[in-house]
C-alpha positions in Angstrom: -98.7 106.3 75.2 -98.4 109.7 73.8 -95.1 111.4 74.3 -94.6 114.8 75.3 -94.0 115.8 71.4 -96.9 117.0 69.9 -98.3 115.0 67.0 -98.2 117.1 63.5 -101.3 116.6 62.1 -102.9 117.9 58.9 -106.6 117.9 60.0 -108.5 117.2 63.2 -112.3 116.9 63.8 -114.3 116.9 66.8 -117.8 117.3 68.2 -120.1 116.9 70.9 -117.9 118.5 73.5 -121.0 120.1 75.2 -118.8 122.5 77.7 -121.1 123.3 80.4 -122.3 120.0 81.4 -121.4 117.8 84.3 -120.8 115.0 81.6 -118.3 116.9 79.5 -114.7 115.2 79.9 -112.8 118.5 79.6 -109.6 117.9 81.3 -109.2 114.7 78.9 -109.9 117.0 75.7 -107.4 119.4 77.3 -104.8 116.3 77.5 -105.6 115.4 73.9 -105.6 118.6 72.5 -102.0 119.5 74.2 -100.7 116.3 72.3 -101.5 117.6 68.7 -100.3 120.4 66.3 -103.0 120.2 63.6 -102.8 122.8 60.8 -106.7 122.4 60.8 -109.2 122.0 63.8 -112.8 121.6 63.1 -115.1 122.2 66.0 -118.2 120.1 64.6 -121.2 121.4 66.7 -122.2 120.9 70.2 -118.9 122.4 71.6 -120.3 124.7 74.3 -124.0 123.6 75.4 -125.7 126.8 75.1 -129.1 124.9 76.1 -127.7 123.9 79.5 -125.5 126.5 80.2 -125.3 128.0 83.7 -123.4 130.7 85.4 -123.2 128.5 88.4 -121.5 126.0 86.2 -118.4 126.9 84.5 -115.1 124.8 85.6 -111.9 125.8 85.1 -111.3 122.9 83.2 -113.8 124.2 80.9 -112.2 127.2 80.5 -109.2 125.9 79.5 -110.5 124.1 76.6 -111.3 127.7 75.2 -107.7 128.9 76.1 -106.2 125.9 74.3 -107.9 126.5 71.2 -106.9 130.1 71.2 -103.5 129.4 71.4 -103.7 126.9 68.8 -105.3 129.6 66.6 -102.3 131.6 67.7 -99.8 129.2 66.7 -101.2 129.0 63.2 -104.1 126.7 63.2 -107.1 127.3 61.0 -110.1 126.7 63.4 -113.4 126.0 61.8 -116.4 126.2 64.5 -119.4 124.6 63.1 -123.0 125.1 64.6 -125.0 122.4 66.2 -128.2 122.0 67.8 -126.7 122.7 71.4 -125.0 125.7 70.2 -127.5 126.9 67.5 -127.8 130.4 68.9 -124.3 131.1 67.3 -126.0 130.3 63.7 -126.9 134.1 63.7 -123.4 134.8 63.4 -122.7 132.4 60.5 -119.7 133.3 58.5 -118.3 135.3 61.1 -114.2 135.5 60.3 -111.5 136.7 62.4 -107.7 135.9 61.7 -107.9 131.9 61.7 -111.3 131.7 63.3 -114.4 131.1 61.1 -117.8 130.4 62.2 -119.9 128.3 59.9 -123.1 126.0 59.4 -121.1 123.4 57.3 -118.1 123.2 55.4 -116.6 121.7 52.1 -112.8 121.2 51.9 -110.5 119.4 49.3 -108.2 117.0 50.9 -106.0 115.9 48.4 -108.1 116.4 45.7 -111.2 114.7 47.5 -114.1 116.7 48.6 -115.0 116.4 52.4 -118.4 118.0 53.7 -118.5 118.3 57.0 -121.6 119.4 59.1 -122.9 118.6 62.6 -125.9 116.5 61.5 -129.0 117.7 63.8 -130.4 118.7 60.5 -131.8 115.1 59.9 -133.2 115.2 63.5 -137.0 115.1 63.2 -137.5 116.0 67.0 -135.3 118.9 66.4 -137.5 120.0 64.1 -141.0 119.7 65.7 -140.5 118.8 69.2 -137.2 121.2 70.2 -138.6 121.2 74.1 -138.6 117.6 74.0 -135.1 117.4 72.5 -134.1 119.7 75.3 -135.7 117.8 77.9 -134.0 114.4 76.4 -130.5 116.6 76.7 -131.2 117.3 80.5 -132.2 113.5 81.1 -129.1 112.3 79.1 -126.7 114.5 81.4 -128.3 113.4 84.5 -127.4 109.7 83.4 -124.0 110.5 82.4 -123.4 111.8 85.9 -125.1 108.8 87.3 -123.2 106.8 85.3 -119.8 108.3 86.4 -121.1 107.6 90.0 -121.9 103.9 89.2 -118.2 103.5 87.8 -116.7 105.0 90.6 -118.2 102.4 92.9 -117.4 99.6 90.3 -113.8 100.5 90.2 -113.5 100.6 93.9 -115.1 97.0 94.1 -112.8 95.6 91.2 -115.3 95.7 88.5 -115.1 96.8 85.1 -117.2 100.0 83.9 -120.0 100.4 81.8 -121.7 102.7 80.0 -125.5 103.0 81.2 -126.6 105.3 78.3 -125.0 102.9 75.7 -126.9 100.0 77.0 -130.2 102.1 76.9 -129.8 103.1 73.4 -128.8 99.7 72.0 -131.7 98.3 73.9 -134.3 100.2 72.0 -134.7 99.5 68.6 -136.0 102.7 67.5 -132.8 104.5 68.7 -130.9 102.0 66.5 -132.9 102.7 63.6 -132.8 106.6 64.0 -128.7 105.9 64.0 -129.0 103.7 61.0 -131.6 106.2 59.1 -129.2 109.1 60.1 -126.0 107.6 58.7 -127.9 106.8 55.4 -129.5 110.1 55.1 -125.8 111.6 55.0 -124.7 109.0 52.8 -127.4 109.6 50.1 -127.1 113.1 50.1 -123.3 113.4 49.7 -123.6 110.8 47.0 -125.8 113.1 45.2 -123.5 115.8 45.6 -120.4 113.9 44.5 -118.4 114.1 47.7 -116.0 111.9 48.7 -116.4 111.9 52.7 -119.3 113.3 54.5 -118.4 114.0 58.0 -120.7 114.7 61.1 -121.3 114.5 64.9 -124.5 115.0 66.6 -125.6 111.1 67.5 -122.4 110.5 69.7 -121.7 107.2 67.5 -117.8 107.2 66.3 -117.6 105.7 62.9 -115.9 105.2 59.5 -117.1 103.4 56.9 -116.6 103.2 53.3 -119.9 102.8 50.9 -120.5 101.6 47.5 -123.8 102.6 46.0 -124.4 102.8 42.1 -121.3 102.7 41.0 -120.1 105.4 43.4 -117.6 105.3 46.5 -118.1 107.4 49.6 -116.5 107.4 52.8 -118.8 108.0 56.1 -117.2 109.1 59.2 -118.5 110.3 62.5 -116.2 112.0 65.2 -118.3 110.7 68.3 -118.3 112.7 71.2 -116.7 113.9 74.4 -118.8 112.5 76.9 -118.7 109.1 76.5 -116.6 107.9 73.5 -113.7 110.6 74.2 -113.1 110.2 70.4 -111.9 112.3 67.5 -111.1 111.9 63.8 -107.6 112.7 62.1 -107.0 113.1 58.7 -103.2 113.0 57.8 -101.4 112.0 54.7 -104.3 110.8 52.8 -105.7 108.7 55.6 -108.5 109.1 58.1 -107.9 107.6 61.7 -110.7 107.3 64.5 -108.8 108.0 67.8 -109.9 107.1 71.0 -108.5 108.6 74.3 -108.6 105.7 76.4 -106.4 104.2 73.4 -104.1 107.1 73.3 -103.2 107.5 77.3 -103.1 105.6 80.2 -106.2 106.5 82.2 -106.3 105.8 85.9 -108.3 109.1 87.2 -111.3 108.3 89.4 -114.5 110.1 89.5 -113.4 113.6 90.4 -115.9 115.4 87.7 -116.5 118.4 88.3 -115.3 119.8 91.5 -113.3 122.7 90.1 -113.8 126.2 90.9 -115.5 128.2 88.9 -113.6 131.1 87.0 -114.4 134.7 86.2 -115.1 135.0 82.4 -113.9 138.5 82.3 -110.0 137.4 83.3 -109.8 136.1 80.1 -109.3 139.2 77.7 -108.7 137.0 74.3 -112.0 134.9 75.2 -113.6 138.3 75.8 -112.5 140.0 72.7 -113.4 137.4 70.7 -116.9 136.9 72.1 -117.5 140.9 72.1 -116.4 140.8 68.3 -118.9 138.1 67.4 -122.0 139.7 69.1 -121.4 143.2 67.8 
């Protein structure tokens, strides 16, 4: 259980938040972000789901995430926003910088004399390259499945049963899906080894992971930050160590299925966010 004191962390990496979708666990993410004080925050793609963005669905809890990130920037946190496939529209603004905020497609940082390579990972996705419409259709289906899953779990809890992840069971039931994940991880590792990086950090596949690989006399650590739809996970780096954290392990959870009945909010009332948005699109 986290105390009221914010934990000081050198670096935090999150990905696949999918703000603007029904499956997004914005309330939980906001609680996590309020509990930490990172020197660097890396938003590693698919933070805002522009593919499925609708003016009719933008609850207050989602707006609070943007407010929270701005507040962290104001207190000195360096924020890197790395673009993913669901927010690929932002790629036209690559290398935009303002104060403690930087927008880019990929990032290399030196952490205690070790090179860390950050990128979302959709560049490895063949579906994205050749059948983007199919990928978008799949995203809509996935969001619907997550919403259905939330309702099923609400019923399960009412009857004293354990929660389950329908989408995970479906993915684990298809050999092709498991092969894609394995291929994705191996490709990231192989390229990072060629570039002589010590760490390669991705998102995209919603599979939180930390593992060290040795190949051809070289050692590299592959990390994936997971997502804030199902796994509610993040990567933390502090005092030369990486840690994969899960919301359910950090906090006591007793909330029921209430997503998302928050009232929509007027973007214009938040001048800081509006100013940042206007600066980017100029």
